[in-house]
C-alpha positions in Angstrom: 104.8 106.1 118.9 102.3 103.1 118.3 102.6 101.3 114.7 100.4 99.2 112.0 101.9 97.5 109.6 100.2 96.7 106.0 101.2 94.6 102.8 99.9 94.7 99.3 100.7 94.8 96.0 104.3 93.6 96.6 104.9 96.6 99.2 105.1 97.0 103.1 104.1 100.1 104.6 104.4 101.1 108.4 101.9 103.9 109.5 101.4 105.8 112.7 98.3 104.3 114.3 97.1 107.7 115.7 96.8 109.4 112.4 97.3 107.1 109.6 100.4 109.1 108.4 103.3 107.2 106.4 106.2 106.6 108.5 108.2 104.2 106.1 107.0 101.9 102.9 109.1 100.0 100.8 108.2 97.9 97.4 109.7 94.1 97.5 108.1 92.6 94.3 106.0 94.2 91.3 103.3 92.6 89.9 101.6 90.6 92.9 98.6 91.5 94.9 98.8 89.9 97.9 101.4 90.5 100.6 101.4 88.7 103.8 103.1 90.6 106.4 104.2 88.6 110.2 106.2 90.9 112.5 108.2 89.4 115.7 111.6 91.0 117.7 111.9 94.2 115.6 111.7 92.2 112.0 108.3 92.5 109.8 108.5 89.5 107.6 106.9 89.6 104.1 106.1 87.4 101.6 105.7 88.7 97.9 105.6 87.0 94.8 107.2 83.8 95.7 109.9 85.6 97.8 110.4 86.1 101.5 111.9 89.2 102.9 113.2 90.3 106.5 112.6 94.0 107.1 113.6 95.7 109.8 110.5 97.4 111.5 112.1 100.8 112.3 112.7 102.2 109.3 111.6 99.2 106.3 115.5 98.2 105.3 115.5 94.7 104.2 117.6 92.5 106.2 117.6 89.3 104.1 115.5 87.9 101.2 115.3 84.1 100.6 113.2 83.2 96.9 112.3 80.3 98.6 113.3 78.2 95.2 110.9 74.9 94.7 108.0 76.6 97.2 105.7 78.1 94.3 103.8 81.2 94.3 100.5 80.6 96.8 99.6 82.2 99.8 102.0 82.1 102.8 100.9 81.6 106.2 103.5 82.7 109.0 103.4 81.4 112.9 105.7 82.0 115.5 107.1 82.4 119.0 105.5 85.4 119.9 102.4 84.7 118.2 102.1 81.9 120.4 102.9 83.5 123.5 100.4 86.3 122.9 97.5 83.8 121.8 98.2 82.1 125.5 98.3 85.6 127.5 95.0 86.3 126.1 93.7 83.2 127.1 95.2 83.5 130.4 93.3 86.8 130.6 90.1 85.8 129.4 90.2 82.8 131.9 91.1 85.1 134.8 94.4 83.4 135.7 
């Protein structure tokens, strides 16, 4: 089953890509509109309300959380090893290598 992950309003949800059915959802923080997410190595990393969460991508259980003390409450961008390798592979495919 192919999955898609969304983050909004302090929540993260995993949906079945074929029919949109919700597989799991978790409320992380209340009173926050922006919830950034990034998936890598079986984890969904989510930023909401100044906190960083690591969720198990199979069931949404929270593996750990970090209050990011001193970082503030602005927007959060993610980068990781898998993200770079995917971009590199796509560029290779486009170049015909």
